[in-house]
N, C-alpha and C positions, 0 to 999 in steps of 0.2 A: 452384559449378562453373562454370568459364568454358565458352564455346562455341567450337568451331573456326569460324573465319569462313566464311560462305557465298560469299564472293567475295574476289578478291585473291589474292596469292601466299601459298601455305602454306609453312611451313618444317618440316624434320625436327625441329628443337629445339622448336618450338611443339607439334608433335604428341607429342613425347616428354614435354613438360611436362604436357600434357592427360592423357596415359596414366598418368603417375606421380602427378601432383599434383591433377589436375582444374583446372588453371589455365593455359590456353593463353596463352603469351606471358610467364609468370613462374615462377620456381621453379628450383632448382638441378638440374642434370642431369650425371651423370658420363658422359663419352663413352668409346668411340664409341657412336653410335646405329645399331641395326640395324633396318630396316623389318620384317624377319622377326620379330625379337623384339617389336616393337610390336604386330604383328598377332597373334601366337601367345602372347605372354606369355613371361615368363622371361628368361634371358640366355644361352641355348644357342648363339646365333650371334654371340657376342662382344660384346654391349652391356655398357656400364659400369653399367647399372641392371638390376634384376630386375623387369620390367614385369608388371603384372597380366594374366591371361588375359582377352581380350575376345571377343565373337562366338562364345561356346561353342555357340550353337544354329545356327551358320553354318559348321559343318565341312563339307568340308575347307577349312582355310586352307592356305597354301602348304607347310606341314609334311608333308602326306601326299600331295600330288598325283601324285608320281612313283611311289608305291607301288601304284596300282591304276588299272584301266581301268573306266569306268562302262559297264555292260551294261544299257541302258535298253530299254524297250518290249518286255519279254519276256512272253509269255502262257503259261499253263498249260492244256493241252488235257486235260479231264477226261472228256468223253464226246463221242460223234459230233456233238452239237449244243451243247456247252457248253465255253466257254473262259473263264478268269478272267485278270484283269490289266487293264492292263499293270503289270508289276512292274519295279523297278530293282534290279539286282544288280551285283556287282563282281567283277572278275578281278584276279588278282595280275599286276602288270606284269612279274614275273620269268617268268611263264608265257605270257602273250599281251599283245602290245604294242597290239593293236587287237582289236575284236570279231571282225573277219573272221579273225584268227589263232587263234581258239578251236580247240582240238584235243581228241581223246579223251585223257583222263588229266589235263586241266586241272581245277582246282577252282573252283566258283562260290561266292561269298560273298554273304550278304544284308546286310552292313555294310561301310562303307568302312574300318573298322579291320581288315578281313580276319581276324575272329575267329569269326564265326558262318557255318557252311556251310549251303548250300541243302539242303533235305530231299530224301530219296529220292523219286523219281517216274520212272516209265518205261513201258516197252512194255505192260505189263498194263492200266495205268490211263490211258495216253496219254503224250505227251511235252511238253517245253517247246519253244516255237518263238519265232523272232525274225526281224526283217528284218535282213539282213546289211548292206545298203548300197544304193546306187543303180546303175543300169545302167552309168554311166560309170566308176565306181570300184570296183565289187565284182568280185573274182576268185573268190569262193566261191559255188557254186550257180548259176553262169551267169545266165540270165535269170529263173529263179524267185525268187531273192533271198531266199528263206526258208530258214533253217536249223532243224533240229530236233535235240533231244538228250535223252537221259535222264541221271539222276544217281543215284549210290548214296547210302547213308546218310551219306557223308562229303563229299557235294557234288561228287564226282568225275564228270566228263562221260564218257559212253559212248554209243556208237551215234549218234555225230554224223553227220548226213546232210542232204540237201536234201529239203524236204517242204513241205506246205502244210496249213493247219489244217483 
């Protein structure tokens, strides 16, 4: 297997040859070459080759970035003195374009594929809480900058409020 050069000018053709044949700089490639297809595999974005999938442990690649918003540093409040986390969850971009836009009725997911929803957790046992933003950019929760919410068994947000752990 050839190695992609560590210095110098890289070429799309060379990268395509490496992906398809393992021979940077040699081997036949049918154009066009799509960087999207080189990264994600396949030929869905119009490549003349059906490239192998790479970086499968490094999702998301560009194929799904527009589908969700990363909802990081969420804590689960379980008792007056116990919080667990931080956790990273995901919001559907079709429901919330930023974490600050989270609203009652939005669904919280535990995976980037948006197929597994957050478990029910709420008022009786405590809520989830998260930092919304910083003082200069946050419009939710004013100066407290902490949001709290409950979820039902389908991961749907309810009782969204400003709170502190």
